[in-house]
N, C-alpha and C positions, 0 to 999 in steps of 0.2 A: 161393587168392590168394597170390602170392609176396610176399616182403618188399619188393621194389622197387615193386610196384604199390601195396601198402599205404602205403608211405612217400609215394608220389606223391599218393594220395587225402588223406592227412593234411595235406599241404602245401596242397592245394586248399581243404580245409575251413578251414584256418587263414587262408589269404588271403581267402576269402569272408567269414569272420567279421571280419577286419580292415577289409575294404572296407565292410561294412555298418556297423561301428562308426564308421569315418571319415565315411561318408555321413551318419549320424545326427548326429555332432558338427557337421558342416558345416551341416546343416539348422537345428540349434539356433543356430549362430552367425549365420546369415544370415536368421533368422526376421524377416519384415517388420514394421516398426513399426506397420503398420496394424492389427495384432492388439492393440495397446495398448488398455486399457479406459478410460483417462482422457486426454483431449486437453487439452494446455496450448496455448491459442491466443494468440499474441503479436500486439499491434497492429502492431509492426514489429520490426526486429532491433537496435534501440538497446540500449545496455548495461544500462540499469536494468530493462527488461523481461526480458532474458536472465538478469540476476542474480536477479530474482524467481522465474523458472522454475527456476533452479538451486537456490534455497533451498527451493522446494516439493519438489523431487525428493530433495534430501539429507535434509530433515527427515522426509519420508514413508518413505524407506528406513530411517532410524534407528528409526522407529516400526513397522516391519514391512511396509511396502508396497514391493516391489522396483521398481527403476527401470524394468524392462522393461514395466511397466504404463503408462508415460507415452509419449505421442506429442507431441513438441514442434514446433510449426509456427507460422510467421508467417501473417498473413492471405493474403499472396500465395502462399505455399507450399500452404496449405490449398485455395485456389481452383484451383491447378494440378492437384491430385490429387483434387479433390472430397471433401475430408476430412469436411466437415460433413454429408455424406449417409451417412457410415458409422456403425456402431453403437458407441456409447461408454456407459459407465456414468455418466460425468460430463464436462462441458466446463468448463474453468476459463479464463475470458477475462481476459487480463492487459492492462489499459488500456481506455479508452473505445471506441476504434475496434473492438477485438476483441469487446467485448460487443455493440456494434451489429451487427457482422457475424454473430455467432451468433444474434441475434434475428431476422435477416432470413430465416432458414431455419425453416420451420414444422416444428419438431422437438419431440418429447416428452422429449428428453434433458435431464436436470437441468443447470442453468447456474449457476455461481458466478462472479460478476464481482469481480475484485480490482484494486487499484492504480487505482481509478476515483474521481473526486471525487463526493461525495454528491449534489450538484445534478445531475450527469450521470446518476447512477443513478436519481434521482427523476424525471427527464424522459424516461427510456426508455419507448418505446411497445411494449406487448405486445398481440398480437392477442387477440381474445376466446377463440379456441381455446387459445392459450398460457396465458392466465390460468387456464383451467379444467384444463388437462392437463399443465402444465409447472411444475416447481419452479424458481424463480429467486431468487437471493439475492446478497448482496454483502458484501465487506469494503471499507469506504471508504478512500480515501487520506487524507482529512481527519482531523484530531485532534478529539476532544471539546473544546469551548471551555473546559471546566473545566481542562484541562491547561495552556492558555495562561495562564489566571489564576493557577493554582498556581505555575507557573514565575516569573511576574512577582512574586508575593507573596514567594517565597523569595529572590529576588535584590534586591528593593527593598522590604523589609518595612515600612519607615516611610512609604512612599508611600500617599497616600489620594486621589489624583486620577489616573486613567488616561484615556488618549485613544485613539480609534480612528476609522477611516473605513470606511463601508459602501458597497459597490457595488450594482448592480441585483440581483445574486444574493445576496450576503452579507447584505443588509438583512433577510432572513428570520431571521437569527440575533440580531437586536436584542433581542427579548424575553428570550431566554435569557441573553445576556451582561449585560443590565441586572439580571436576577435574581441572577446569580453575583456581580457586583460589589457589589450591595446586601448580599448575605449576608456579604461580606468587609468591609463598612463602607467601601467605596470609591466615590467619586463618579466617574461616567463622562461624559467630554466626548466628543461624537461629531458627525459630520456625514455627508452623503451625497455621493457623487461619481458623475457620469455622464460619458459619453464626450464630451459637449459642454462640460463645465466646464473652467475653468482650474485645473489640479491644485494649483498653488502657492497660489492664492487660497483654496481649500478647506482645504488641509492646514495652512498656516502657523498660523492661529489655534488649531487643535486641538493641534498639536505644542507651540506656545509656552505654551499654557495647561495642559499636563499635566506630571506628574512621571515618567510612563512611557507609552510608546506601544505598543499591541498591533497588530501587522499581521495582518489576517484575510484569507485567500485569497478572491479573486473573479476568476475567469478572464474576466469580461466587461470590466472596466476596470482592475483592479489588476495591470497587467502590469509588465514589467521596468523600463520608463521611470518608472512611478509609484513603484515600489520605490526607485529611485535618488533621487527627490525626497524620499521619506519619510526615507531615511537621511541625505541631505544636510541637510535641515531639522533633524533630530534632533541631528546633529553640531553644527550651528550653535548650537542652543539647549541643548546638553549634556543631552539627554533620551535615556535608554536605550530601545532598541527590542527587543521580543520578537518573533521571527520564526517562520516555519513550515517552514523548510527549512535544510539545511546551507549552501546557497548564500547565504541571507539572512545567516547568521552570518558567513560569510567576507567578505561585502560590507560589513559594518559593524554588524550587529545585536549587542546584548550577548549574546544567547543565542537558541536556537530549540528547539522540540520538534517532532518529526516521526517518521514511521515509514519506515524504510529498506526497500529491496527485500527484504533479509534478514528484517526484522521481519514484513513482510506475508506473505512466503512461508512463514515458520514458522507463523504463525497459520493460514493456509489449509490447510497440510498437517495440522495438528493437528485441524482441523474435519473434514477428509476422512477421516483415519484413524478418528476417533471414529464417523463416520457408517458407514463400510464395516465396521468391526469390531463395533460395538455398536448400530448403528441409531440413534445419537444424532442427534436432529433439530435440534440447536442451529445447525447449519450453515445452516438455512433461515430464520434470523432475521437480516436485514440488520444489520450491526454496524460500530462503529468498530474500528480496529486494537487488538488486545490488547497488542501490544508497541510500544515507542517508543524513540527515541534522543534524547539531549540533547546539544547542542553549544554551546560558549561561546567568546567571543572575549576572551582575556585582555588584549590591547592596548587594546580599547575599554573594558574594565573599569577599567584603570589610568587612562586618560584621564578617566574619569568619577568616579574616586575610589571605585569599588565593589570590595569585597573578595569575590572568588569563592571558594567552598568547593572542596575537592578534588572531582574528578569523581565518585569513588566515594561520597563523603559527600553530594554533591548528589543522586545517584540515590536513596540511602536516604531522605533527607529528602523528596524529591519523592514517592516511593511512600507514605511515611507520611502526608504531607499530602493526597495524592489520595484516600486511604482515609477521610479525615475529612470531616466537614461543616464548612464555614466557621463560625468563631465558637467552635469547640471548643478 
């Protein structure tokens, strides 16, 4: 074999190697997301669902679960490519609609519902087959009632009379909140509101007779219009309100405690990582969010003559008080 032929063959081998390497790289880069082992199913493409999904992925990646394992789809997108019939290790449904969609499919794939109100989780219907063969759990959107009481006691420590209104769903929480306020030596003024009631007639005597009003979520009747009445009447009577969302704080509540998309996404990812890495079964216990956010309204505090602690101090005091039993 002469030198020219040998050089030609070497070039062909080199080109063939480069082509194979390039093809392999391309295949890796265009690997379909259907190979993902975890489906993040979003109820829609609204920002807070997207932020929750992003938080799950970022936290999971930091904990050693690479992003390539996640397939992020809205309900519409999943229906278009029949994603729920594919094989996944886990489906994470973000929002009530996503959880309902996932349960419509007779699948054995474990399901974790997040960013979903507790009452919606409690009312979800599982088939007999799913009850026997499918792991289903949730991280609720709601806060434990103790957190609302804790925040109220921190910001209005001398108050001994709280008020609240219950709707058709939230009335189930009455025994618990009565127990919590009794432990804190606080008298609870309350009433019930239905869709047929005059909200002002129900709210006004409760707000006027309280030193602090606690807003409890109830998607049946306590909508945005009712929230406006609560805030208007509390402003009129100079009664601080403890809310359950940042929107409540911005609208006129003294403060709120809630779990942000980032909080819930972080919690979900930690449970998933512990399950996949260590077979930790904690994920299958429906639970309230591990992490929370506090927001305050300094302008409202000034108008009520309430001195707000620094945000960092408030978090520390809140965590300390949450870990204690009332009366300690």
